[in-house]
DSSP file (Angstrom, degrees, kcal/mol; ACC not computed):
  #  RESIDUE AA STRUCTURE BP1 BP2  ACC     N-H-->O    O-->H-N    N-H-->O    O-->H-N    TCO  KAPPA ALPHA  PHI   PSI    X-CA   Y-CA   Z-CA
    1    1 A X    >>        0   0    0      0, 0.0     4,-2.4     0, 0.0     3,-1.4   0.000 360.0 360.0 360.0  98.3  108.4  240.0  115.2
    2    2 A X  H 3>  +     0   0    0      1,-0.3     4,-2.4     2,-0.2    28,-0.1   0.823 360.0  63.8 -52.8 -39.4  108.3  241.6  118.6
    3    3 A X  H 34 S+     0   0    0     26,-0.3    -1,-0.3     1,-0.2     5,-0.1   0.747 115.4  29.4 -57.9 -26.5  110.2  244.6  117.4
    4    4 A X  H <4 S+     0   0    0     -3,-1.4    -2,-0.2     3,-0.2    -1,-0.2   0.768 130.0  35.6 -96.2 -36.1  107.4  245.5  115.0
    5    5 A X  H  < S-     0   0    0     -4,-2.4    -3,-0.2     2,-0.2    -2,-0.2   0.799  90.0-131.1 -93.3 -30.9  104.4  244.2  116.8
    6    6 A X  S  < S+     0   0    0     -4,-2.4     2,-0.4    -5,-0.4    -4,-0.2   0.489  76.2 105.2  86.0   2.4  105.2  244.9  120.4
    7    7 A X        -     0   0    0     -6,-0.3     2,-0.5    -5,-0.0    -1,-0.3  -0.929  55.7-155.9-120.1 144.9  104.2  241.3  121.1
    8    8 A X        -     0   0    0     -2,-0.4     2,-1.2    -3,-0.1    22,-0.0  -0.964  14.6-143.2-116.4 122.3  106.3  238.2  121.8
    9    9 A X        -     0   0    0     -2,-0.5    21,-0.1     4,-0.1    -7,-0.1  -0.727  34.4-156.6 -78.5  97.5  105.0  234.6  121.1
   10   10 A X     >  -     0   0    0     -2,-1.2     4,-2.8     1,-0.1     5,-0.2  -0.276  28.4-104.9 -73.7 163.0  106.7  233.1  124.3
   11   11 A X  H  > S+     0   0    0      1,-0.2     4,-2.6     2,-0.2     5,-0.2   0.914 123.6  56.5 -55.2 -44.6  107.5  229.4  124.4
   12   12 A X  H  > S+     0   0    0      2,-0.2     4,-1.0     1,-0.2    -1,-0.2   0.941 110.8  42.5 -56.9 -47.1  104.5  229.0  126.8
   13   13 A X  H >> S+     0   0    0      1,-0.2     4,-1.8     2,-0.2     3,-0.6   0.904 113.3  54.0 -64.8 -42.9  102.0  230.6  124.2
   14   14 A X  H 3X S+     0   0    0     -4,-2.8     4,-1.8     1,-0.2    -1,-0.2   0.847 101.7  57.9 -61.1 -36.4  103.7  228.6  121.5
   15   15 A X  H 3< S+     0   0    0     -4,-2.6     4,-0.4     1,-0.2    -1,-0.2   0.812 108.1  45.8 -63.5 -31.9  103.1  225.4  123.3
   16   16 A X  H X< S+     0   0    0     -4,-1.0     3,-0.9    -3,-0.6     4,-0.3   0.868 110.9  53.2 -75.0 -38.1   99.4  226.1  123.4
   17   17 A X  H >< S+     0   0    0     -4,-1.8     3,-1.6     1,-0.3     6,-0.3   0.808  99.0  64.3 -68.1 -27.4   99.4  227.1  119.6
   18   18 A X  T 3< S+     0   0    0     -4,-1.8    -1,-0.3     1,-0.3    -2,-0.2   0.767  87.2  72.8 -68.2 -23.3  101.2  223.7  118.8
   19   19 A X  T <  S+     0   0    0     -3,-0.9     2,-0.5    -4,-0.4    -1,-0.3   0.753  79.8  81.8 -58.5 -24.5   98.0  222.0  120.0
   20   20 A X  S X  S-     0   0    0     -3,-1.6     3,-1.5    -4,-0.3    -4,-0.0  -0.721  77.7-146.6 -81.5 127.0   96.3  223.2  116.8
   21   21 A X  T 3  S+     0   0    0     -2,-0.5    -1,-0.1     1,-0.3    -2,-0.1   0.671  95.9  64.7 -74.4 -10.4   97.2  220.7  114.2
   22   22 A X  T 3  S+     0   0    0      1,-0.1     2,-1.0     2,-0.0    -1,-0.3   0.696  82.5  85.3 -79.8 -19.3   97.2  223.4  111.6
   23   23 A X    <   +     0   0    0     -3,-1.5     3,-0.1    -6,-0.3    -1,-0.1  -0.760  51.0 153.3 -82.1 104.4  100.1  225.1  113.3
   24   24 A X        +     0   0    0     -2,-1.0    24,-2.4     1,-0.2     2,-0.3   0.538  56.6  17.7-111.5 -13.3  103.1  223.2  111.7
   25   25 A X  E     -a   48   0A   0     22,-0.2     2,-0.4    24,-0.0    -1,-0.2  -0.984  56.6-149.1-159.0 156.5  105.9  225.6  111.9
   26   26 A X  E     -a   49   0A   0     22,-1.9    24,-2.9    -2,-0.3     2,-0.7  -0.998  10.8-149.1-136.1 137.3  107.1  228.8  113.6
   27   27 A X  E     -a   50   0A   0     -2,-0.4     2,-0.7    22,-0.2    24,-0.2  -0.944  26.6-151.1-105.6 107.1  109.4  231.5  112.3
   28   28 A X  E     +a   51   0A   0     22,-2.8    24,-2.6    -2,-0.7    25,-0.3  -0.715  31.2 160.0 -85.4 116.6  111.0  232.5  115.6
   29   29 A X        +     0   0    0     -2,-0.7   -26,-0.3    22,-0.2   -27,-0.2   0.022  32.1 115.6-128.2  25.2  112.0  236.2  115.3
   30   30 A X  S    S-     0   0    0      2,-0.2    -1,-0.1   -29,-0.1     3,-0.1   0.773  72.1-134.3 -67.2 -27.4  112.3  237.2  119.0
   31   31 A X        +     0   0    0      1,-0.2     2,-0.6    -3,-0.1    -1,-0.1   0.574  68.8 120.7  79.1  11.5  116.0  237.9  118.6
   32   32 A X     >  -     0   0    0      1,-0.2     4,-2.2     2,-0.0    -1,-0.2  -0.943  48.9-164.8-115.4 114.8  116.5  236.1  121.9
   33   33 A X  H  > S+     0   0    0     -2,-0.6     4,-2.9     2,-0.2     5,-0.2   0.908  93.0  56.0 -63.5 -41.9  118.9  233.0  121.5
   34   34 A X  H  > S+     0   0    0      1,-0.2     4,-2.2     2,-0.2    -1,-0.2   0.933 110.1  44.8 -53.8 -45.9  117.7  231.8  125.0
   35   35 A X  H  > S+     0   0    0      2,-0.2     4,-2.5     1,-0.2    -1,-0.2   0.908 111.9  52.5 -67.2 -38.5  114.0  231.8  123.7
   36   36 A X  H  X S+     0   0    0     -4,-2.2     4,-2.6     1,-0.2    -2,-0.2   0.945 109.7  48.8 -57.1 -49.3  115.0  230.2  120.5
   37   37 A X  H  X S+     0   0    0     -4,-2.9     4,-2.3     1,-0.2    -2,-0.2   0.844 110.3  51.0 -63.7 -32.8  116.8  227.4  122.4
   38   38 A X  H  X S+     0   0    0     -4,-2.2     4,-1.6    -5,-0.2    -1,-0.2   0.897 108.6  51.8 -70.4 -37.2  113.7  226.9  124.6
   39   39 A X  H  < S+     0   0    0     -4,-2.5    -2,-0.2     2,-0.2    -1,-0.2   0.902 113.1  45.4 -55.1 -45.8  111.5  226.7  121.6
   40   40 A X  H >< S+     0   0    0     -4,-2.6     3,-1.1     1,-0.2    -2,-0.2   0.897 110.1  54.3 -70.4 -36.3  113.8  224.0  120.1
   41   41 A X  H 3< S+     0   0    0     -4,-2.3    -1,-0.2     1,-0.2    -2,-0.2   0.861 118.0  34.5 -65.6 -34.1  114.0  222.2  123.3
   42   42 A X  T 3< S+     0   0    0     -4,-1.6     2,-0.3    -5,-0.1    -1,-0.2   0.197  83.5 136.0-102.7  15.3  110.2  221.9  123.6
   43   43 A X    <   -     0   0    0     -3,-1.1     3,-0.1    -4,-0.1    -3,-0.1  -0.473  53.5-128.8 -70.9 119.5  109.5  221.5  119.9
   44   44 A X    >   -     0   0    0     -2,-0.3     3,-1.7     1,-0.1     2,-0.1  -0.225  33.8 -86.5 -64.2 161.1  106.9  218.7  119.5
   45   45 A X  T 3  S+     0   0    0      1,-0.2    -1,-0.1     3,-0.0     3,-0.1  -0.455 116.9  25.4 -66.7 134.5  107.6  215.9  117.0
   46   46 A X  T 3  S+     0   0    0      1,-0.3     2,-0.3    -2,-0.1    -1,-0.2   0.407  99.3 112.4  92.4  -4.7  106.4  216.9  113.5
   47   47 A X    <   -     0   0    0     -3,-1.7     2,-0.5   -22,-0.0    -1,-0.3  -0.790  56.8-138.9-101.4 145.6  106.7  220.6  114.2
   48   48 A X  E     -a   25   0A   0    -24,-2.4   -22,-1.9    -2,-0.3     2,-0.6  -0.904   7.5-160.0-111.5 133.1  109.3  222.9  112.5
   49   49 A X  E     -a   26   0A   0     -2,-0.5    17,-2.9    15,-0.3    18,-0.5  -0.941  13.4-178.6-105.8 118.9  111.3  225.7  114.0
   50   50 A X  E     -a   27   0A   0    -24,-2.9   -22,-2.8    -2,-0.6     2,-0.3  -0.902  26.9-123.6-115.5 139.5  112.8  228.3  111.6
   51   51 A X  E     -ab  28  68A   0     16,-2.7    18,-3.1    -2,-0.4   -22,-0.2  -0.610  15.7-166.4 -82.3 145.4  115.0  231.2  112.5
   52   52 A X        +     0   0    0    -24,-2.6     2,-0.5    -2,-0.3   -23,-0.1   0.222  68.0  76.2-113.6  12.3  113.6  234.6  111.4
   53   53 A X    >>  -     0   0    0    -25,-0.3     3,-1.8     1,-0.2     4,-0.8  -0.952  64.6-154.9-126.8 110.6  116.9  236.6  112.1
   54   54 A X  G >4 S+     0   0    0     -2,-0.5     3,-1.5     1,-0.3     4,-0.4   0.905  96.2  53.1 -43.8 -49.1  119.7  236.3  109.6
   55   55 A X  G 34 S+     0   0    0      1,-0.3    -1,-0.3     2,-0.1     4,-0.2   0.624 111.7  46.4 -71.0 -11.8  122.3  237.2  112.1
   56   56 A X  G <> S+     0   0    0     -3,-1.8     4,-3.7     1,-0.1     5,-0.3   0.439  82.2 101.2 -99.9  -2.9  121.0  234.5  114.5
   57   57 A X  H <X S+     0   0    0     -3,-1.5     4,-2.8    -4,-0.8     5,-0.2   0.900  81.3  47.3 -55.4 -48.4  120.7  231.6  111.9
   58   58 A X  H  > S+     0   0    0     -4,-0.4     4,-1.7     1,-0.2    -1,-0.2   0.935 118.0  43.2 -62.0 -41.3  124.0  229.7  112.8
   59   59 A X  H  > S+     0   0    0      2,-0.2     4,-1.4     1,-0.2    -1,-0.2   0.906 112.8  52.1 -69.3 -40.4  123.2  229.9  116.5
   60   60 A X  H  <>S+     0   0    0     -4,-3.7     5,-3.2     1,-0.2     4,-0.3   0.905 111.7  45.2 -58.6 -43.1  119.6  229.0  116.0
   61   61 A X  H ><5S+     0   0    0     -4,-2.8     3,-0.5    -5,-0.3    -1,-0.2   0.791 106.3  61.4 -76.5 -22.0  120.4  225.9  114.0
   62   62 A X  H 3<5S+     0   0    0     -4,-1.7    -1,-0.2    -5,-0.2    -2,-0.2   0.826 110.1  41.2 -65.7 -33.1  123.1  225.0  116.5
   63   63 A X  T 3<5S-     0   0    0     -4,-1.4    -1,-0.2    -3,-0.2    -2,-0.2   0.339 139.0 -71.9 -99.5   4.1  120.3  224.8  119.1
   64   64 A X  T < 5S+     0   0    0     -3,-0.5   -15,-0.3    -4,-0.3    -3,-0.2   0.372  79.4 139.3 128.4  -3.4  117.8  223.1  116.9
   65   65 A X      < -     0   0    0     -5,-3.2    -1,-0.3    -6,-0.1   -15,-0.2  -0.307  38.4-153.0 -62.1 155.1  116.3  225.3  114.3
   66   66 A X        -     0   0    0    -17,-2.9     2,-0.3     1,-0.1   -16,-0.2   0.223  65.3 -19.8-117.5  14.2  116.0  223.5  110.9
   67   67 A X        -     0   0    0    -18,-0.5   -16,-2.7   -10,-0.1     2,-0.4  -0.994  63.1 -96.8 169.7-170.6  116.2  226.5  108.6
   68   68 A X  B     -b   51   0A   0     -2,-0.3     2,-0.6   -18,-0.2   -16,-0.2  -0.995   6.3-151.3-139.5 135.8  116.0  230.3  108.1
   69   69 A X        -     0   0    0    -18,-3.1     2,-0.3    -2,-0.4   -15,-0.1  -0.982  45.5-162.0-104.5 112.8  113.3  232.7  106.8
   70   70 A X        -     0   0    0     -2,-0.6     4,-0.1     1,-0.1   -17,-0.1  -0.806  47.9-173.6-123.6 139.7  115.7  235.2  105.5
   71   71 A X  S >  S+     0   0    0     -2,-0.3     3,-1.6     2,-0.1     4,-0.4   0.855  99.7  55.2 -81.9 -44.6  115.9  238.9  104.4
   72   72 A X  G >> S+     0   0    0      1,-0.3     4,-2.7     2,-0.2     3,-1.5   0.821  96.9  66.6 -59.1 -35.3  119.5  238.4  103.2
   73   73 A X  G 34 S+     0   0    0      1,-0.3    -1,-0.3     2,-0.2     4,-0.2   0.687  90.6  62.8 -68.3 -12.0  118.3  235.5  101.0
   74   74 A X  G <4 S+     0   0    0     -3,-1.6    -1,-0.3     2,-0.2    -2,-0.2   0.756 114.5  32.9 -76.5 -24.3  116.4  238.0   98.8
   75   75 A X  T <4 S+     0   0    0     -3,-1.5     2,-0.3    -4,-0.4    -2,-0.2   0.840 137.2  17.3-100.6 -42.9  119.6  239.7   97.9
   76   76 A X     X  +     0   0    0     -4,-2.7     4,-2.2     1,-0.1     5,-0.2  -0.655  68.9 166.2-134.9  79.2  122.1  236.9   97.8
   77   77 A X  H  > S+     0   0    0     -2,-0.3     4,-2.6    -4,-0.2     5,-0.2   0.857  75.5  49.2 -57.2 -44.1  120.1  233.6   97.7
   78   78 A X  H  > S+     0   0    0      2,-0.2     4,-2.8     1,-0.2    -1,-0.2   0.957 112.9  46.4 -66.1 -52.3  123.0  231.3   96.7
   79   79 A X  H  > S+     0   0    0      2,-0.2     4,-2.2     1,-0.2     5,-0.2   0.882 113.3  48.9 -59.6 -41.5  125.3  232.6   99.5
   80   80 A X  H  X S+     0   0    0     -4,-2.2     4,-2.8     2,-0.2     5,-0.3   0.937 111.8  50.2 -70.4 -41.2  122.6  232.4  102.2
   81   81 A X  H  X S+     0   0    0     -4,-2.6     4,-3.1    -5,-0.2     5,-0.2   0.946 108.4  52.4 -61.3 -40.5  121.7  229.0  101.1
   82   82 A X  H  X S+     0   0    0     -4,-2.8     4,-2.0     1,-0.2    -1,-0.2   0.882 111.3  47.0 -54.2 -40.1  125.3  227.9  101.3
   83   83 A X  H  X S+     0   0    0     -4,-2.2     4,-2.0     2,-0.2    -1,-0.2   0.931 114.1  45.5 -66.6 -46.9  125.6  229.3  104.8
   84   84 A X  H  X S+     0   0    0     -4,-2.8     4,-2.9     1,-0.2     5,-0.2   0.958 114.7  49.3 -63.0 -51.4  122.4  227.6  106.1
   85   85 A X  H  X S+     0   0    0     -4,-3.1     4,-1.5    -5,-0.3     6,-0.2   0.857 109.1  52.0 -58.9 -36.7  123.4  224.3  104.4
   86   86 A X  H  <>S+     0   0    0     -4,-2.0     5,-2.9    -5,-0.2     4,-0.2   0.923 111.6  46.7 -59.7 -45.2  126.8  224.4  105.8
   87   87 A X  H ><5S+     0   0    0     -4,-2.0     3,-1.0     3,-0.2    -2,-0.2   0.893 112.8  49.4 -60.8 -50.1  125.4  224.9  109.3
   88   88 A X  H 3<5S+     0   0    0     -4,-2.9    -1,-0.2     1,-0.3    -2,-0.2   0.794 110.6  48.6 -68.2 -26.5  122.8  222.1  108.8
   89   89 A X  T 3<5S-     0   0    0     -4,-1.5    -1,-0.3    -5,-0.2    -2,-0.2   0.442 118.2-112.1 -90.6   1.9  125.3  219.6  107.6
   90   90 A X  T < 5 +     0   0    0     -3,-1.0     2,-1.9    -4,-0.2    -3,-0.2   0.675  68.4 144.3  80.8  17.2  127.6  220.4  110.5
   91   91 A X     >< +     0   0    0     -5,-2.9     4,-2.5    -6,-0.2     5,-0.3  -0.572  21.4 174.4 -89.1  82.0  130.4  222.0  108.5
   92   92 A X  H  > S+     0   0    0     -2,-1.9     4,-2.9     1,-0.2     5,-0.3   0.872  70.1  52.3 -47.8 -49.1  131.1  224.6  111.2
   93   93 A X  H  > S+     0   0    0     -3,-0.2     4,-2.6     1,-0.2    -1,-0.2   0.921 113.3  43.8 -67.0 -39.7  134.1  226.2  109.7
   94   94 A X  H  > S+     0   0    0      2,-0.2     4,-2.9    -3,-0.2    -1,-0.2   0.919 114.3  50.7 -73.4 -42.5  132.4  226.9  106.2
   95   95 A X  H  X S+     0   0    0     -4,-2.5     4,-2.9     1,-0.2     5,-0.2   0.953 114.0  44.2 -61.0 -49.2  129.1  228.2  108.0
   96   96 A X  H  X S+     0   0    0     -4,-2.9     4,-2.8    -5,-0.3     5,-0.3   0.924 112.2  52.0 -67.2 -41.8  131.1  230.6  110.2
   97   97 A X  H  X S+     0   0    0     -4,-2.6     4,-2.3    -5,-0.3    -2,-0.2   0.972 115.5  43.2 -56.3 -47.9  133.4  231.8  107.2
   98   98 A X  H  X S+     0   0    0     -4,-2.9     4,-2.2     1,-0.2    -2,-0.2   0.922 113.2  50.3 -64.5 -40.7  130.2  232.5  105.2
   99   99 A X  H  X S+     0   0    0     -4,-2.9     4,-2.1     1,-0.2    -1,-0.2   0.911 112.0  47.8 -59.5 -45.6  128.4  234.1  108.1
  100  100 A X  H  X S+     0   0    0     -4,-2.8     4,-0.5     1,-0.2    -1,-0.2   0.869 113.0  48.8 -64.8 -33.1  131.4  236.4  108.7
  101  101 A X  H  < S+     0   0    0     -4,-2.3     3,-0.3    -5,-0.3    -2,-0.2   0.908 118.6  39.9 -75.0 -36.7  131.6  237.3  105.0
  102  102 A X  H >X S+     0   0    0     -4,-2.2     4,-2.5    -5,-0.2     3,-1.5   0.670  91.0  89.1 -83.3 -22.3  127.8  238.0  104.9
  103  103 A X  H 3X S+     0   0    0     -4,-2.1     4,-2.9     1,-0.3     5,-0.3   0.876  81.5  56.8 -51.9 -46.5  127.4  239.8  108.3
  104  104 A X  H 3X S+     0   0    0     -4,-0.5     4,-1.5    -3,-0.3    -1,-0.3   0.837 111.1  44.7 -52.5 -30.5  128.1  243.3  107.0
  105  105 A X  H <> S+     0   0    0     -3,-1.5     4,-2.4    45,-0.3    -2,-0.2   0.830 109.5  55.0 -78.0 -40.5  125.3  242.9  104.6
  106  106 A X  H  < S+     0   0    0     -4,-2.5     4,-0.3     1,-0.2    -2,-0.2   0.938 112.2  45.1 -54.8 -45.9  123.0  241.4  107.3
  107  107 A X  H >< S+     0   0    0     -4,-2.9     3,-2.0     1,-0.2    -2,-0.2   0.930 110.8  52.8 -65.5 -45.0  123.7  244.5  109.4
  108  108 A X  H >< S+     0   0    0     -4,-1.5     3,-1.6    -5,-0.3     4,-0.3   0.856  99.8  63.3 -62.0 -34.9  123.2  246.9  106.6
  109  109 A X  T 3< S+     0   0    0     -4,-2.4     9,-0.4     1,-0.3     8,-0.3   0.629 106.9  43.8 -67.8  -7.3  119.9  245.4  105.7
  110  110 A X  T <  S+     0   0    0     -3,-2.0    -1,-0.3    -4,-0.3    -2,-0.2   0.189  75.9 105.4-123.7  20.7  118.5  246.4  109.0
  111  111 A X  S <  S+     0   0    0     -3,-1.6     2,-0.3    -4,-0.1    -2,-0.1   0.810  97.8  16.1 -65.6 -22.9  119.9  250.1  109.3
  112  112 A X  S    S-     0   0    0     -4,-0.3     5,-0.2    -3,-0.1     3,-0.1  -0.857 114.0 -60.0-133.1 171.0  116.3  251.3  108.5
  113  113 A X  S >  S-     0   0    0     -2,-0.3     3,-1.7     1,-0.1     4,-0.4  -0.264  72.4 -82.0 -51.3 134.3  113.0  249.5  108.6
  114  114 A X  T 3  S+     0   0    0      1,-0.3    -1,-0.1     2,-0.2    -4,-0.1  -0.565 111.4  30.0 -73.6 142.4  112.6  246.6  106.4
  115  115 A X  T 3> S+     0   0    0     -2,-0.2     4,-3.0    -6,-0.1     5,-0.4  -0.942 104.9  76.8 -96.8   9.8  111.9  246.5  103.4
  116  116 A X  H <> S+     0   0    0     -3,-1.7     4,-2.2     1,-0.2    23,-0.3   0.928 102.1  37.5 -57.3 -56.0  113.6  249.9  102.8
  117  117 A X  H  > S+     0   0    0     -4,-0.4     4,-2.9    -8,-0.3    -1,-0.2   0.902 115.4  57.4 -55.6 -39.6  117.3  248.7  102.8
  118  118 A X  H  > S+     0   0    0     -9,-0.4     4,-1.9     1,-0.2    -2,-0.2   0.934 108.4  43.7 -52.0 -54.3  116.3  245.5  101.0
  119  119 A X  H  X S+     0   0    0     -4,-3.0     4,-2.4     1,-0.2    -1,-0.2   0.869 113.2  52.4 -67.5 -34.4  114.7  247.4   98.1
  120  120 A X  H  X S+     0   0    0     -4,-2.2     4,-2.8    -5,-0.4    -1,-0.2   0.970 109.7  48.6 -64.8 -44.4  117.7  249.7   98.0
  121  121 A X  H  X S+     0   0    0     -4,-2.9     4,-1.2     1,-0.2    -2,-0.2   0.863 111.9  50.0 -60.4 -38.1  120.2  246.7   97.9
  122  122 A X  H  X>S+     0   0    0     -4,-1.9     5,-3.6    -5,-0.2     4,-0.5   0.900 110.3  50.8 -72.3 -38.1  118.1  245.0   95.0
  123  123 A X  H ><5S+     0   0    0     -4,-2.4     3,-1.8     3,-0.2    -2,-0.2   0.945 105.8  54.1 -63.9 -43.9  118.2  248.3   93.2
  124  124 A X  H 3<5S+     0   0    0     -4,-2.8    -1,-0.2     1,-0.3    -2,-0.2   0.816 110.1  49.4 -50.0 -31.4  122.0  248.5   93.6
  125  125 A X  H 3<5S-     0   0    0     -4,-1.2    -1,-0.3    -3,-0.2    -2,-0.2   0.536 121.5-110.6 -88.9  -6.7  122.1  245.1   92.1
  126  126 A X  T <<5S+     0   0    0     -3,-1.8    -3,-0.2    -4,-0.5     2,-0.2   0.694  80.5 127.0  83.3  28.1  119.8  246.1   89.1
  127  127 A X  S   <S-     0   0    0     -5,-3.6     2,-0.3    -6,-0.2    -4,-0.2  -0.360  75.4 -55.2-112.0  54.0  117.0  244.0   90.4
  128  128 A X  S    S-     0   0    0     -5,-0.2     2,-0.2    -2,-0.2    -2,-0.2  -0.726  72.0 -53.3 119.0-165.2  114.2  246.4   90.5
  129  129 A X        -     0   0    0     -2,-0.3    -6,-0.1     2,-0.1    -7,-0.1  -0.664  32.2-128.7-109.3 165.5  113.3  249.7   92.1
  130  130 A X        +     0   0    0     -2,-0.2     2,-0.4    -8,-0.1     9,-0.2  -0.159  53.5 145.1-106.2  42.7  113.4  251.0   95.6
  131  131 A X        +     0   0    0    -12,-0.1     2,-0.3     7,-0.1    -2,-0.1  -0.634  22.0 178.7 -80.7 130.2  109.9  252.3   95.8
  132  132 A X        -     0   0    0     -2,-0.4     2,-0.3     4,-0.1     6,-0.1  -0.846  25.4-115.7-124.8 164.2  108.2  251.9   99.1
  133  133 A X    >   -     0   0    0     -2,-0.3     3,-1.8     4,-0.1     2,-0.0  -0.735  51.4 -54.6-102.9 153.5  104.8  253.0  100.2
  134  134 A X  T 3  S+     0   0    0     -2,-0.3     3,-0.1     1,-0.3    -1,-0.1  -0.292 117.3  36.2 -59.2 138.9  104.1  255.6  102.8
  135  135 A X  T 3  S+     0   0    0     -3,-0.0    -1,-0.3    -2,-0.0     2,-0.1  -0.955 112.4  74.2-101.1   7.0  104.8  256.1  105.6
  136  136 A X    <   -     0   0    0     -3,-1.8     2,-0.3     1,-0.0    -4,-0.1  -0.320  65.1-158.9 -72.3 159.9  108.1  254.6  104.6
  137  137 A X        -     0   0    0     -3,-0.1     3,-0.1     1,-0.1    -4,-0.1  -0.959  32.6 -80.1-133.6 154.7  110.6  256.5  102.5
  138  138 A X        -     0   0    0     -2,-0.3   -21,-0.1    -6,-0.1    -1,-0.1  -0.040  64.2 -78.1 -52.4 162.1  113.5  255.4  100.3
  139  139 A X        -     0   0    0    -23,-0.3    -1,-0.1    -9,-0.2    -9,-0.0  -0.264  50.9-110.6 -66.7 141.0  116.8  254.5  102.0
  140  140 A X     >  -     0   0    0     -3,-0.1     4,-2.5     1,-0.1     5,-0.2  -0.153  28.5-106.5 -66.0 167.5  119.0  257.4  103.1
  141  141 A X  H  > S+     0   0    0      2,-0.2     4,-2.0     1,-0.2     5,-0.1   0.837 121.0  54.8 -63.2 -36.3  122.3  258.0  101.3
  142  142 A X  H  > S+     0   0    0      2,-0.2     4,-2.3     1,-0.2    -1,-0.2   0.929 108.2  48.8 -64.3 -48.6  124.2  256.7  104.3
  143  143 A X  H  > S+     0   0    0      2,-0.2     4,-3.0     1,-0.2     5,-0.3   0.944 111.0  50.1 -48.2 -57.4  122.3  253.4  104.1
  144  144 A X  H  X S+     0   0    0     -4,-2.5     4,-2.2     1,-0.2     5,-0.2   0.900 110.7  51.1 -59.7 -37.9  122.9  253.1  100.3
  145  145 A X  H  X S+     0   0    0     -4,-2.0     4,-2.4    -5,-0.2    -1,-0.2   0.934 111.4  45.7 -68.8 -43.7  126.6  253.7  100.9
  146  146 A X  H  X S+     0   0    0     -4,-2.3     4,-2.6     2,-0.2    -2,-0.2   0.876 114.0  50.8 -67.7 -33.7  126.8  250.9  103.6
  147  147 A X  H  X S+     0   0    0     -4,-3.0     4,-2.4     2,-0.2    -2,-0.2   0.914 109.5  48.5 -65.4 -39.4  124.9  248.6  101.4
  148  148 A X  H  <>S+     0   0    0     -4,-2.2     5,-1.8    -5,-0.3     4,-0.5   0.945 114.1  47.7 -67.9 -45.7  127.1  249.2   98.4
  149  149 A X  H ><5S+     0   0    0     -4,-2.4     3,-1.1    -5,-0.2    -1,-0.2   0.917 110.9  50.5 -59.6 -45.1  130.2  248.6  100.6
  150  150 A X  H 3<5S+     0   0    0     -4,-2.6   -45,-0.3     1,-0.3    -1,-0.2   0.845 110.7  48.7 -62.7 -34.9  128.7  245.4  102.1
  151  151 A X  T 3<5S-     0   0    0     -4,-2.4    10,-0.3    -5,-0.2    -1,-0.3   0.466 106.1-131.6 -80.8  -6.2  127.9  244.1   98.6
  152  152 A X  T < 5 -     0   0    0     -3,-1.1     8,-0.7    -4,-0.5     9,-0.4   0.826  34.5-168.7  59.6  31.4  131.4  244.9   97.6
  153  153 A X  B   < -C  159   0B   0     -5,-1.8    -1,-0.2    -6,-0.2     6,-0.2  -0.284   4.7-159.5 -62.5 127.4  130.1  246.6   94.4
  154  154 A X    >   -     0   0    0      4,-1.6     3,-1.8    -3,-0.2    -1,-0.1  -0.448  38.6 -88.6 -94.3 176.8  132.7  247.5   92.0
  155  155 A X  T 3  S+     0   0    0      1,-0.3    -2,-0.1    -2,-0.2    -1,-0.1   0.759 127.2  51.8 -60.7 -24.9  132.3  250.2   89.2
  156  156 A X  T 3  S-     0   0    0      2,-0.0    -1,-0.3     0, 0.0     3,-0.1   0.326 118.2-108.9-100.4  13.7  130.9  247.7   86.9
  157  157 A X  S <  S+     0   0    0     -3,-1.8    -2,-0.1     1,-0.2    -4,-0.1   0.484  73.2 133.9  87.9  -1.7  128.4  246.4   89.2
  158  158 A X        -     0   0    0      1,-0.1    -4,-1.6    -6,-0.0     2,-0.6  -0.270  57.8-123.3 -80.0 170.3  130.0  243.0   89.9
  159  159 A X  B >   +C  153   0B   0     -6,-0.2     3,-1.4     1,-0.1    -6,-0.2  -0.666  37.1 163.9-119.0  81.4  130.4  241.5   93.3
  160  160 A X  T 3  S+     0   0    0     -8,-0.7    -1,-0.1    -2,-0.6    -8,-0.1   0.787  75.4  53.8 -62.2 -28.4  134.1  240.8   93.8
  161  161 A X  T 3  S+     0   0    0     -9,-0.4     2,-0.5   -10,-0.3    -1,-0.2   0.425 102.2  64.9 -91.9   3.8  133.8  240.4   97.5
  162  162 A X    <         0   0    0     -3,-1.4    -3,-0.1   -11,-0.2    -1,-0.1  -0.990 360.0 360.0-131.2 129.2  131.0  237.7   97.4
  163  163 A X              0   0    0     -2,-0.5    -1,-0.1   -84,-0.0    -3,-0.1   0.392 360.0 360.0 -86.7 360.0  131.4  234.2   96.0
């Protein structure tokens, strides 16, 4: 993840890594669709390209990725699977519909450094606590509000806005 490490595994570097038979897949998290497309274009037979950014999953699949390593999937696994499955089977309309429905939550999950918003979202759903280790701190009130809005949480904790 170049945003966290300051390093980008370019397609040229990846081409050298593919020479190692133990390297069988890549989670492409550059955030660059042109780079994802180049990795897909030069992907050796038997190797797997996975998108590492929820918000680029549809575009990455369109240019050759075969799946997604997802943050969103930790919160809404069925919905994330439905979106990716629709894209992989070529059901563009359904994939776009789900992407548009899930995009506010995708965005909210990255308002602060991961896993801070992720843990806050899971806590909002009653699925654990939002304890993080230093130097991280729990999600801000503004982030929690955006997460709750994106999850369409009602007063009884159900998700009326998410199928």
